[in-house]
C-alpha positions as CSV (number, residue, x, y, z in Angstrom):
1,A,112.5,66.3,16.5
2,V,115.8,66.9,18.3
3,V,114.9,70.9,19.2
4,S,111.4,69.5,20.8
5,T,113.2,67.3,23.2
6,Q,116.0,70.0,24.4
7,S,112.9,72.3,25.3
8,T,111.1,69.6,27.1
9,G,114.2,69.1,29.0
10,E,114.7,73.1,29.5
11,Q,111.3,72.9,30.9
12,L,111.7,69.9,33.5
13,E,114.9,71.8,34.3
14,T,113.2,75.3,35.4
15,K,110.2,73.2,36.5
16,I,112.9,71.3,39.1
17,N,114.8,74.9,39.9
18,T,111.6,76.3,41.1
19,E,110.3,73.4,43.1
20,M,113.8,73.2,45.0
21,V,113.5,77.4,45.7
22,Q,109.8,77.1,46.8
23,L,110.9,73.4,49.0
24,Q,114.2,75.2,50.3
25,D,112.0,78.2,51.5
26,K,109.8,75.9,53.3
27,I,112.5,74.3,54.9
28,S,113.7,77.9,55.9
29,K,110.3,78.6,57.8
30,M,110.1,75.3,59.0
31,N,113.7,75.7,60.7
32,E,112.3,79.4,61.8
33,E,109.5,77.7,63.5
34,L,111.2,75.0,65.0
35,E,113.7,77.7,66.7
36,V,110.4,78.9,68.2
37,Y,109.0,76.6,69.4
38,S,111.7,74.4,70.5
39,D,112.4,77.3,73.1
40,T,109.8,75.6,76.1
41,N,110.7,77.9,78.5
42,K,110.8,80.9,76.2
43,L,107.0,79.9,75.1
44,K,106.0,79.7,78.8
45,K,107.3,83.0,79.9
46,S,105.5,84.5,76.9
47,L,102.3,82.7,78.1
48,D,102.3,83.4,82.1
49,E,103.0,87.2,81.1
50,K,99.5,87.2,79.2
51,R,98.5,85.4,81.8
52,E,99.3,88.0,84.2
53,Q,98.2,90.7,81.8
54,L,94.9,89.6,81.6
55,I,94.1,88.8,85.3
56,A,95.3,92.3,86.0
57,E,93.2,93.8,83.1
58,R,90.2,91.7,84.8
59,E,90.7,93.0,88.2
60,K,90.9,96.3,86.9
61,I,87.5,96.0,85.1
62,L,86.3,94.3,88.1
63,G,87.3,97.4,90.4
64,T,85.5,100.0,87.8
65,R,82.6,97.5,87.8
66,D,82.1,97.9,91.5
67,T,82.8,101.5,92.1
68,S,79.8,102.0,89.2
69,K,77.7,99.7,91.3
70,A,78.4,101.7,94.2
71,N,78.0,105.4,92.8
72,L,74.9,103.5,91.2
73,E,73.4,102.6,94.7
74,K,74.5,105.8,96.2
75,L,72.7,108.0,93.7
76,Q,69.4,105.8,93.8
77,A,69.3,106.5,97.6
78,E,69.5,109.9,96.9
79,H,67.0,109.9,94.3
80,D,64.5,107.7,96.5
81,E,65.1,110.6,99.5
82,L,64.6,113.1,97.4
83,K,61.6,111.6,96.1
84,A,60.4,111.1,99.7
85,A,60.9,114.7,100.4
86,L,59.1,116.0,97.7
87,E,56.2,114.0,98.2
88,E,56.0,115.1,102.0
89,N,56.1,118.7,100.9
90,E,52.6,120.3,101.2
91,T,52.8,122.8,98.2
92,Y,53.9,119.4,95.9
93,V,51.0,117.5,97.4
94,Q,48.4,120.8,97.0
95,L,49.5,120.9,93.2
96,T,49.3,117.3,92.3
97,N,45.5,117.6,94.0
98,L,44.9,120.9,91.7
99,E,46.4,119.3,88.7
100,R,44.3,116.0,88.6
101,K,41.0,118.5,89.7
102,W,42.4,120.7,86.5
103,Q,42.2,117.3,84.4
104,H,39.0,116.1,85.6
105,I,37.8,119.7,84.6
106,E,39.3,119.4,81.4
107,Q,37.2,116.4,80.7
108,N,34.1,117.5,81.7
109,N,34.5,120.6,79.9
110,Q,35.5,118.6,76.7
111,F,32.2,116.4,77.3
112,M,29.9,119.4,77.4
113,K,31.5,121.3,74.9
114,D,30.8,117.9,72.7
115,F,26.9,117.6,74.4
116,I,26.1,121.3,73.2
117,A,27.1,120.9,69.9
118,T,25.2,117.7,69.8
119,K,22.2,119.0,71.1
120,S,22.7,122.4,69.1
121,Q,22.7,120.3,66.2
122,E,19.5,118.6,67.3
123,S,17.7,121.6,67.9
124,D,18.6,123.2,64.5
125,Y,15.1,124.5,63.6
126,V,16.0,127.1,60.5
127,P,15.8,124.2,58.0
128,L,12.4,123.1,59.5
129,K,11.2,126.9,59.3
130,K,12.2,126.9,55.9
131,G,10.5,123.7,54.8
132,V,7.0,125.0,56.9
133,K,7.4,128.3,55.6
134,E,7.6,126.8,51.7
135,Q,4.2,124.6,52.7
136,I,2.4,127.5,53.5
137,S,3.5,129.4,50.7
138,N,2.6,126.1,48.3
139,I,-0.7,126.2,50.0
140,N,-1.4,129.6,50.2
141,T,-0.8,129.7,46.2
142,L,-3.3,126.8,45.9
143,L,-6.1,128.5,47.8
144,Q,-5.6,131.4,45.8
145,Q,-6.3,129.5,42.4
146,A,-9.2,127.6,44.1
147,L,-10.8,130.9,44.7
148,A,-9.6,132.8,41.8
149,A,-11.3,129.5,39.8
150,A,-14.2,129.5,42.3
151,A,-14.9,133.1,41.3
152,T,-14.6,133.1,37.6
153,Q,-17.5,130.4,37.6
């Protein structure tokens, strides 16, 4: 029973020592943080430097944006001028009109191809001719049989 009491006492002592080390680490961290935060002038200076850096970055970005906007407007104006010049060009106008006519002719051509194919199917007389020839052949056979039967009587 004495041995188990010593081991419990040793366990308790080990636990207390561990907690003391952890508490000393915590106290040392808190002291460091206290040092950092107690120097308000240094914190203000750091904050001001960060603010200045962000303001400078913002100005740079705004300048880039304005430059890009000006370039875009310049390019848009140049594009509009070239487009207007092209639309006034007689060759371009003629080419555009010819392309429209060509498109119209292509549509008419396709319509006529479809119309011709439909009418060709409607006027295909070969199956009808074959059927009529078969009927004539059958009638001739019946007539020949009827004449042969009448001649034998």
